[in-house]
mmCIF file of the N, C-alpha and C atoms, coordinates in Angstrom:
data_MODEL
# 
_entry.id   MODEL 
# 
loop_
_atom_site.group_PDB 
_atom_site.id 
_atom_site.type_symbol 
_atom_site.label_atom_id 
_atom_site.label_alt_id 
_atom_site.label_comp_id 
_atom_site.label_asym_id 
_atom_site.label_entity_id 
_atom_site.label_seq_id 
_atom_site.pdbx_PDB_ins_code 
_atom_site.Cartn_x 
_atom_site.Cartn_y 
_atom_site.Cartn_z 
_atom_site.occupancy 
_atom_site.B_iso_or_equiv 
_atom_site.pdbx_formal_charge 
_atom_site.auth_seq_id 
_atom_site.auth_comp_id 
_atom_site.auth_asym_id 
_atom_site.auth_atom_id 
_atom_site.pdbx_PDB_model_num 
ATOM 1   N N  . MET A 1 1  ? -67.624  -33.458 -2.395  1.00 0.00 ? 1  MET A N  1 
ATOM 2   C CA . MET A 1 1  ? -68.241  -33.480 -3.702  1.00 0.00 ? 1  MET A CA 1 
ATOM 3   C C  . MET A 1 1  ? -67.368  -32.675 -4.660  1.00 0.00 ? 1  MET A C  1 
ATOM 4   N N  . SER A 1 2  ? -67.121  -33.230 -5.814  1.00 0.00 ? 2  SER A N  1 
ATOM 5   C CA . SER A 1 2  ? -66.243  -32.557 -6.758  1.00 0.00 ? 2  SER A CA 1 
ATOM 6   C C  . SER A 1 2  ? -66.955  -31.385 -7.437  1.00 0.00 ? 2  SER A C  1 
ATOM 7   N N  . GLU A 1 3  ? -66.156  -30.485 -7.945  1.00 0.00 ? 3  GLU A N  1 
ATOM 8   C CA . GLU A 1 3  ? -66.673  -29.305 -8.644  1.00 0.00 ? 3  GLU A CA 1 
ATOM 9   C C  . GLU A 1 3  ? -67.520  -29.728 -9.847  1.00 0.00 ? 3  GLU A C  1 
ATOM 10  N N  . GLU A 1 4  ? -67.086  -30.738 -10.534 1.00 0.00 ? 4  GLU A N  1 
ATOM 11  C CA . GLU A 1 4  ? -67.805  -31.223 -11.718 1.00 0.00 ? 4  GLU A CA 1 
ATOM 12  C C  . GLU A 1 4  ? -69.192  -31.760 -11.346 1.00 0.00 ? 4  GLU A C  1 
ATOM 13  N N  . VAL A 1 5  ? -69.275  -32.485 -10.245 1.00 0.00 ? 5  VAL A N  1 
ATOM 14  C CA . VAL A 1 5  ? -70.558  -33.020 -9.781  1.00 0.00 ? 5  VAL A CA 1 
ATOM 15  C C  . VAL A 1 5  ? -71.479  -31.882 -9.377  1.00 0.00 ? 5  VAL A C  1 
ATOM 16  N N  . ARG A 1 6  ? -70.948  -30.885 -8.670  1.00 0.00 ? 6  ARG A N  1 
ATOM 17  C CA . ARG A 1 6  ? -71.769  -29.736 -8.262  1.00 0.00 ? 6  ARG A CA 1 
ATOM 18  C C  . ARG A 1 6  ? -72.314  -28.994 -9.475  1.00 0.00 ? 6  ARG A C  1 
ATOM 19  N N  . LYS A 1 7  ? -71.473  -28.786 -10.479 1.00 0.00 ? 7  LYS A N  1 
ATOM 20  C CA . LYS A 1 7  ? -71.931  -28.098 -11.687 1.00 0.00 ? 7  LYS A CA 1 
ATOM 21  C C  . LYS A 1 7  ? -73.013  -28.900 -12.389 1.00 0.00 ? 7  LYS A C  1 
ATOM 22  N N  . SER A 1 8  ? -72.851  -30.207 -12.425 1.00 0.00 ? 8  SER A N  1 
ATOM 23  C CA . SER A 1 8  ? -73.842  -31.080 -13.054 1.00 0.00 ? 8  SER A CA 1 
ATOM 24  C C  . SER A 1 8  ? -75.166  -31.014 -12.308 1.00 0.00 ? 8  SER A C  1 
ATOM 25  N N  . GLN A 1 9  ? -75.106  -31.016 -10.984 1.00 0.00 ? 9  GLN A N  1 
ATOM 26  C CA . GLN A 1 9  ? -76.324  -30.940 -10.179 1.00 0.00 ? 9  GLN A CA 1 
ATOM 27  C C  . GLN A 1 9  ? -76.999  -29.580 -10.333 1.00 0.00 ? 9  GLN A C  1 
ATOM 28  N N  . THR A 1 10 ? -76.212  -28.529 -10.396 1.00 0.00 ? 10 THR A N  1 
ATOM 29  C CA . THR A 1 10 ? -76.771  -27.188 -10.594 1.00 0.00 ? 10 THR A CA 1 
ATOM 30  C C  . THR A 1 10 ? -77.446  -27.108 -11.955 1.00 0.00 ? 10 THR A C  1 
ATOM 31  N N  . GLN A 1 11 ? -76.802  -27.654 -12.964 1.00 0.00 ? 11 GLN A N  1 
ATOM 32  C CA . GLN A 1 11 ? -77.380  -27.648 -14.306 1.00 0.00 ? 11 GLN A CA 1 
ATOM 33  C C  . GLN A 1 11 ? -78.685  -28.449 -14.325 1.00 0.00 ? 11 GLN A C  1 
ATOM 34  N N  . ALA A 1 12 ? -78.730  -29.559 -13.630 1.00 0.00 ? 12 ALA A N  1 
ATOM 35  C CA . ALA A 1 12 ? -79.951  -30.368 -13.570 1.00 0.00 ? 12 ALA A CA 1 
ATOM 36  C C  . ALA A 1 12 ? -81.077  -29.575 -12.909 1.00 0.00 ? 12 ALA A C  1 
ATOM 37  N N  . LEU A 1 13 ? -80.765  -28.833 -11.855 1.00 0.00 ? 13 LEU A N  1 
ATOM 38  C CA . LEU A 1 13 ? -81.780  -28.001 -11.206 1.00 0.00 ? 13 LEU A CA 1 
ATOM 39  C C  . LEU A 1 13 ? -82.267  -26.904 -12.145 1.00 0.00 ? 13 LEU A C  1 
ATOM 40  N N  . GLN A 1 14 ? -81.353  -26.295 -12.877 1.00 0.00 ? 14 GLN A N  1 
ATOM 41  C CA . GLN A 1 14 ? -81.736  -25.248 -13.820 1.00 0.00 ? 14 GLN A CA 1 
ATOM 42  C C  . GLN A 1 14 ? -82.652  -25.798 -14.905 1.00 0.00 ? 14 GLN A C  1 
ATOM 43  N N  . GLU A 1 15 ? -82.331  -26.967 -15.414 1.00 0.00 ? 15 GLU A N  1 
ATOM 44  C CA . GLU A 1 15 ? -83.164  -27.584 -16.438 1.00 0.00 ? 15 GLU A CA 1 
ATOM 45  C C  . GLU A 1 15 ? -84.531  -27.962 -15.864 1.00 0.00 ? 15 GLU A C  1 
ATOM 46  N N  . SER A 1 16 ? -84.549  -28.426 -14.632 1.00 0.00 ? 16 SER A N  1 
ATOM 47  C CA . SER A 1 16 ? -85.807  -28.758 -13.973 1.00 0.00 ? 16 SER A CA 1 
ATOM 48  C C  . SER A 1 16 ? -86.670  -27.509 -13.815 1.00 0.00 ? 16 SER A C  1 
ATOM 49  N N  . LEU A 1 17 ? -86.047  -26.415 -13.463 1.00 0.00 ? 17 LEU A N  1 
ATOM 50  C CA . LEU A 1 17 ? -86.778  -25.160 -13.311 1.00 0.00 ? 17 LEU A CA 1 
ATOM 51  C C  . LEU A 1 17 ? -87.420  -24.743 -14.629 1.00 0.00 ? 17 LEU A C  1 
ATOM 52  N N  . VAL A 1 18 ? -86.681  -24.852 -15.708 1.00 0.00 ? 18 VAL A N  1 
ATOM 53  C CA . VAL A 1 18 ? -87.230  -24.504 -17.026 1.00 0.00 ? 18 VAL A CA 1 
ATOM 54  C C  . VAL A 1 18 ? -88.436  -25.386 -17.339 1.00 0.00 ? 18 VAL A C  1 
ATOM 55  N N  . THR A 1 19 ? -88.323  -26.672 -17.042 1.00 0.00 ? 19 THR A N  1 
ATOM 56  C CA . THR A 1 19 ? -89.433  -27.595 -17.276 1.00 0.00 ? 19 THR A CA 1 
ATOM 57  C C  . THR A 1 19 ? -90.656  -27.192 -16.457 1.00 0.00 ? 19 THR A C  1 
ATOM 58  N N  . PHE A 1 20 ? -90.435  -26.866 -15.180 1.00 0.00 ? 20 PHE A N  1 
ATOM 59  C CA . PHE A 1 20 ? -91.557  -26.445 -14.338 1.00 0.00 ? 20 PHE A CA 1 
ATOM 60  C C  . PHE A 1 20 ? -92.175  -25.149 -14.837 1.00 0.00 ? 20 PHE A C  1 
ATOM 61  N N  . LEU A 1 21 ? -91.355  -24.220 -15.288 1.00 0.00 ? 21 LEU A N  1 
ATOM 62  C CA . LEU A 1 21 ? -91.903  -22.961 -15.803 1.00 0.00 ? 21 LEU A CA 1 
ATOM 63  C C  . LEU A 1 21 ? -92.787  -23.214 -17.016 1.00 0.00 ? 21 LEU A C  1 
ATOM 64  N N  . MET A 1 22 ? -92.377  -24.135 -17.872 1.00 0.00 ? 22 MET A N  1 
ATOM 65  C CA . MET A 1 22 ? -93.205  -24.481 -19.032 1.00 0.00 ? 22 MET A CA 1 
ATOM 66  C C  . MET A 1 22 ? -94.514  -25.136 -18.577 1.00 0.00 ? 22 MET A C  1 
ATOM 67  N N  . GLU A 1 23 ? -94.440  -25.969 -17.547 1.00 0.00 ? 23 GLU A N  1 
ATOM 68  C CA . GLU A 1 23 ? -95.647  -26.600 -17.014 1.00 0.00 ? 23 GLU A CA 1 
ATOM 69  C C  . GLU A 1 23 ? -96.577  -25.558 -16.395 1.00 0.00 ? 23 GLU A C  1 
ATOM 70  N N  . ILE A 1 24 ? -96.009  -24.583 -15.717 1.00 0.00 ? 24 ILE A N  1 
ATOM 71  C CA . ILE A 1 24 ? -96.819  -23.518 -15.115 1.00 0.00 ? 24 ILE A CA 1 
ATOM 72  C C  . ILE A 1 24 ? -97.538  -22.719 -16.198 1.00 0.00 ? 24 ILE A C  1 
ATOM 73  N N  . ILE A 1 25 ? -96.858  -22.449 -17.289 1.00 0.00 ? 25 ILE A N  1 
ATOM 74  C CA . ILE A 1 25 ? -97.491  -21.739 -18.399 1.00 0.00 ? 25 ILE A CA 1 
ATOM 75  C C  . ILE A 1 25 ? -98.672  -22.537 -18.925 1.00 0.00 ? 25 ILE A C  1 
ATOM 76  N N  . GLY A 1 26 ? -98.502  -23.861 -18.990 1.00 0.00 ? 26 GLY A N  1 
ATOM 77  C CA . GLY A 1 26 ? -99.571  -24.718 -19.496 1.00 0.00 ? 26 GLY A CA 1 
ATOM 78  C C  . GLY A 1 26 ? -100.701 -24.948 -18.507 1.00 0.00 ? 26 GLY A C  1 
ATOM 79  N N  . ALA A 1 27 ? -100.402 -24.845 -17.233 1.00 0.00 ? 27 ALA A N  1 
ATOM 80  C CA . ALA A 1 27 ? -101.414 -25.091 -16.201 1.00 0.00 ? 27 ALA A CA 1 
ATOM 81  C C  . ALA A 1 27 ? -101.219 -24.103 -15.056 1.00 0.00 ? 27 ALA A C  1 
ATOM 82  N N  . PRO A 1 28 ? -101.527 -22.837 -15.284 1.00 0.00 ? 28 PRO A N  1 
ATOM 83  C CA . PRO A 1 28 ? -101.217 -21.802 -14.287 1.00 0.00 ? 28 PRO A CA 1 
ATOM 84  C C  . PRO A 1 28 ? -101.950 -21.944 -12.958 1.00 0.00 ? 28 PRO A C  1 
ATOM 85  N N  . ASP A 1 29 ? -103.020 -22.723 -12.908 1.00 0.00 ? 29 ASP A N  1 
ATOM 86  C CA . ASP A 1 29 ? -103.776 -22.878 -11.663 1.00 0.00 ? 29 ASP A CA 1 
ATOM 87  C C  . ASP A 1 29 ? -103.427 -24.154 -10.898 1.00 0.00 ? 29 ASP A C  1 
ATOM 88  N N  . ASP A 1 30 ? -102.453 -24.907 -11.386 1.00 0.00 ? 30 ASP A N  1 
ATOM 89  C CA . ASP A 1 30 ? -102.083 -26.173 -10.735 1.00 0.00 ? 30 ASP A CA 1 
ATOM 90  C C  . ASP A 1 30 ? -101.154 -25.881 -9.555  1.00 0.00 ? 30 ASP A C  1 
ATOM 91  N N  . GLU A 1 31 ? -101.690 -26.031 -8.359  1.00 0.00 ? 31 GLU A N  1 
ATOM 92  C CA . GLU A 1 31 ? -100.922 -25.699 -7.151  1.00 0.00 ? 31 GLU A CA 1 
ATOM 93  C C  . GLU A 1 31 ? -99.762  -26.662 -6.911  1.00 0.00 ? 31 GLU A C  1 
ATOM 94  N N  . GLU A 1 32 ? -99.924  -27.911 -7.267  1.00 0.00 ? 32 GLU A N  1 
ATOM 95  C CA . GLU A 1 32 ? -98.845  -28.884 -7.060  1.00 0.00 ? 32 GLU A CA 1 
ATOM 96  C C  . GLU A 1 32 ? -97.628  -28.535 -7.917  1.00 0.00 ? 32 GLU A C  1 
ATOM 97  N N  . ILE A 1 33 ? -97.876  -28.188 -9.164  1.00 0.00 ? 33 ILE A N  1 
ATOM 98  C CA . ILE A 1 33 ? -96.772  -27.771 -10.034 1.00 0.00 ? 33 ILE A CA 1 
ATOM 99  C C  . ILE A 1 33 ? -96.098  -26.537 -9.455  1.00 0.00 ? 33 ILE A C  1 
ATOM 100 N N  . ALA A 1 34 ? -96.886  -25.588 -8.983  1.00 0.00 ? 34 ALA A N  1 
ATOM 101 C CA . ALA A 1 34 ? -96.326  -24.356 -8.410  1.00 0.00 ? 34 ALA A CA 1 
ATOM 102 C C  . ALA A 1 34 ? -95.484  -24.665 -7.176  1.00 0.00 ? 34 ALA A C  1 
ATOM 103 N N  . ARG A 1 35 ? -95.962  -25.555 -6.309  1.00 0.00 ? 35 ARG A N  1 
ATOM 104 C CA . ARG A 1 35 ? -95.184  -25.924 -5.117  1.00 0.00 ? 35 ARG A CA 1 
ATOM 105 C C  . ARG A 1 35 ? -93.876  -26.600 -5.506  1.00 0.00 ? 35 ARG A C  1 
ATOM 106 N N  . ASN A 1 36 ? -93.944  -27.497 -6.466  1.00 0.00 ? 36 ASN A N  1 
ATOM 107 C CA . ASN A 1 36 ? -92.729  -28.190 -6.903  1.00 0.00 ? 36 ASN A CA 1 
ATOM 108 C C  . ASN A 1 36 ? -91.741  -27.219 -7.543  1.00 0.00 ? 36 ASN A C  1 
ATOM 109 N N  . ALA A 1 37 ? -92.253  -26.300 -8.318  1.00 0.00 ? 37 ALA A N  1 
ATOM 110 C CA . ALA A 1 37 ? -91.383  -25.297 -8.934  1.00 0.00 ? 37 ALA A CA 1 
ATOM 111 C C  . ALA A 1 37 ? -90.746  -24.415 -7.866  1.00 0.00 ? 37 ALA A C  1 
ATOM 112 N N  . ALA A 1 38 ? -91.522  -24.043 -6.861  1.00 0.00 ? 38 ALA A N  1 
ATOM 113 C CA . ALA A 1 38 ? -90.996  -23.208 -5.782  1.00 0.00 ? 38 ALA A CA 1 
ATOM 114 C C  . ALA A 1 38 ? -89.882  -23.932 -5.037  1.00 0.00 ? 38 ALA A C  1 
ATOM 115 N N  . GLN A 1 39 ? -90.034  -25.226 -4.837  1.00 0.00 ? 39 GLN A N  1 
ATOM 116 C CA . GLN A 1 39 ? -88.993  -26.007 -4.174  1.00 0.00 ? 39 GLN A CA 1 
ATOM 117 C C  . GLN A 1 39 ? -87.709  -26.014 -5.000  1.00 0.00 ? 39 GLN A C  1 
ATOM 118 N N  . VAL A 1 40 ? -87.841  -26.162 -6.307  1.00 0.00 ? 40 VAL A N  1 
ATOM 119 C CA . VAL A 1 40 ? -86.660  -26.140 -7.171  1.00 0.00 ? 40 VAL A CA 1 
ATOM 120 C C  . VAL A 1 40 ? -85.979  -24.779 -7.102  1.00 0.00 ? 40 VAL A C  1 
ATOM 121 N N  . VAL A 1 41 ? -86.772  -23.712 -7.096  1.00 0.00 ? 41 VAL A N  1 
ATOM 122 C CA . VAL A 1 41 ? -86.206  -22.361 -6.992  1.00 0.00 ? 41 VAL A CA 1 
ATOM 123 C C  . VAL A 1 41 ? -85.425  -22.217 -5.691  1.00 0.00 ? 41 VAL A C  1 
ATOM 124 N N  . ARG A 1 42 ? -85.999  -22.702 -4.584  1.00 0.00 ? 42 ARG A N  1 
ATOM 125 C CA . ARG A 1 42 ? -85.297  -22.610 -3.297  1.00 0.00 ? 42 ARG A CA 1 
ATOM 126 C C  . ARG A 1 42 ? -83.989  -23.404 -3.319  1.00 0.00 ? 42 ARG A C  1 
ATOM 127 N N  . GLU A 1 43 ? -84.038  -24.620 -3.850  1.00 0.00 ? 43 GLU A N  1 
ATOM 128 C CA . GLU A 1 43 ? -82.830  -25.449 -3.912  1.00 0.00 ? 43 GLU A CA 1 
ATOM 129 C C  . GLU A 1 43 ? -81.764  -24.808 -4.807  1.00 0.00 ? 43 GLU A C  1 
ATOM 130 N N  . LEU A 1 44 ? -82.201  -24.278 -5.934  1.00 0.00 ? 44 LEU A N  1 
ATOM 131 C CA . LEU A 1 44 ? -81.262  -23.631 -6.839  1.00 0.00 ? 44 LEU A CA 1 
ATOM 132 C C  . LEU A 1 44 ? -80.666  -22.383 -6.207  1.00 0.00 ? 44 LEU A C  1 
ATOM 133 N N  . ASP A 1 45 ? -81.476  -21.633 -5.485  1.00 0.00 ? 45 ASP A N  1 
ATOM 134 C CA . ASP A 1 45 ? -80.994  -20.433 -4.809  1.00 0.00 ? 45 ASP A CA 1 
ATOM 135 C C  . ASP A 1 45 ? -79.916  -20.775 -3.785  1.00 0.00 ? 45 ASP A C  1 
ATOM 136 N N  . VAL A 1 46 ? -80.166  -21.805 -2.982  1.00 0.00 ? 46 VAL A N  1 
ATOM 137 C CA . VAL A 1 46 ? -79.184  -22.229 -1.980  1.00 0.00 ? 46 VAL A CA 1 
ATOM 138 C C  . VAL A 1 46 ? -77.892  -22.666 -2.659  1.00 0.00 ? 46 VAL A C  1 
ATOM 139 N N  . ARG A 1 47 ? -78.025  -23.467 -3.697  1.00 0.00 ? 47 ARG A N  1 
ATOM 140 C CA . ARG A 1 47 ? -76.845  -23.988 -4.389  1.00 0.00 ? 47 ARG A CA 1 
ATOM 141 C C  . ARG A 1 47 ? -76.034  -22.857 -5.029  1.00 0.00 ? 47 ARG A C  1 
ATOM 142 N N  . MET A 1 48 ? -76.723  -21.931 -5.685  1.00 0.00 ? 48 MET A N  1 
ATOM 143 C CA . MET A 1 48 ? -76.004  -20.846 -6.354  1.00 0.00 ? 48 MET A CA 1 
ATOM 144 C C  . MET A 1 48 ? -75.370  -19.895 -5.339  1.00 0.00 ? 48 MET A C  1 
ATOM 145 N N  . ALA A 1 49 ? -76.025  -19.672 -4.208  1.00 0.00 ? 49 ALA A N  1 
ATOM 146 C CA . ALA A 1 49 ? -75.436  -18.836 -3.161  1.00 0.00 ? 49 ALA A CA 1 
ATOM 147 C C  . ALA A 1 49 ? -74.170  -19.493 -2.618  1.00 0.00 ? 49 ALA A C  1 
ATOM 148 N N  . ALA A 1 50 ? -74.212  -20.795 -2.431  1.00 0.00 ? 50 ALA A N  1 
ATOM 149 C CA . ALA A 1 50 ? -73.032  -21.519 -1.950  1.00 0.00 ? 50 ALA A CA 1 
ATOM 150 C C  . ALA A 1 50 ? -71.891  -21.452 -2.965  1.00 0.00 ? 50 ALA A C  1 
ATOM 151 N N  . GLU A 1 51 ? -72.231  -21.588 -4.236  1.00 0.00 ? 51 GLU A N  1 
ATOM 152 C CA . GLU A 1 51 ? -71.201  -21.491 -5.266  1.00 0.00 ? 51 GLU A CA 1 
ATOM 153 C C  . GLU A 1 51 ? -70.595  -20.094 -5.306  1.00 0.00 ? 51 GLU A C  1 
ATOM 154 N N  . GLN A 1 52 ? -71.432  -19.083 -5.160  1.00 0.00 ? 52 GLN A N  1 
ATOM 155 C CA . GLN A 1 52 ? -70.930  -17.709 -5.142  1.00 0.00 ? 52 GLN A CA 1 
ATOM 156 C C  . GLN A 1 52 ? -70.035  -17.476 -3.956  1.00 0.00 ? 52 GLN A C  1 
ATOM 157 N N  . ALA A 1 53 ? -70.389  -18.003 -2.791  1.00 0.00 ? 53 ALA A N  1 
ATOM 158 C CA . ALA A 1 53 ? -69.592  -17.837 -1.591  1.00 0.00 ? 53 ALA A CA 1 
ATOM 159 C C  . ALA A 1 53 ? -68.225  -18.503 -1.738  1.00 0.00 ? 53 ALA A C  1 
ATOM 160 N N  . GLN A 1 54 ? -68.165  -19.600 -2.460  1.00 0.00 ? 54 GLN A N  1 
ATOM 161 C CA . GLN A 1 54 ? -66.889  -20.281 -2.681  1.00 0.00 ? 54 GLN A CA 1 
ATOM 162 C C  . GLN A 1 54 ? -65.959  -19.474 -3.572  1.00 0.00 ? 54 GLN A C  1 
ATOM 163 N N  . ARG A 1 55 ? -66.523  -18.680 -4.457  1.00 0.00 ? 55 ARG A N  1 
ATOM 164 C CA . ARG A 1 55 ? -65.725  -17.869 -5.385  1.00 0.00 ? 55 ARG A CA 1 
ATOM 165 C C  . ARG A 1 55 ? -65.095  -16.668 -4.694  1.00 0.00 ? 55 ARG A C  1 
ATOM 166 N N  . VAL A 1 56 ? -65.723  -16.230 -3.605  1.00 0.00 ? 56 VAL A N  1 
ATOM 167 C CA . VAL A 1 56 ? -65.257  -15.013 -2.917  1.00 0.00 ? 56 VAL A CA 1 
ATOM 168 C C  . VAL A 1 56 ? -64.110  -15.339 -1.999  1.00 0.00 ? 56 VAL A C  1 
# 
């Protein structure tokens, strides 16, 4: 996978996270939104850790 594709995918995850955070603010008791947001956080965490490891 090219560096450009990885950056694009990371950016898409970041934008998705922002969208979920806005949804959580609007519906703080919605468990499905919270689960989906948590999944995005986990995926973003893995991706960013991998990117950091490549820089070292």
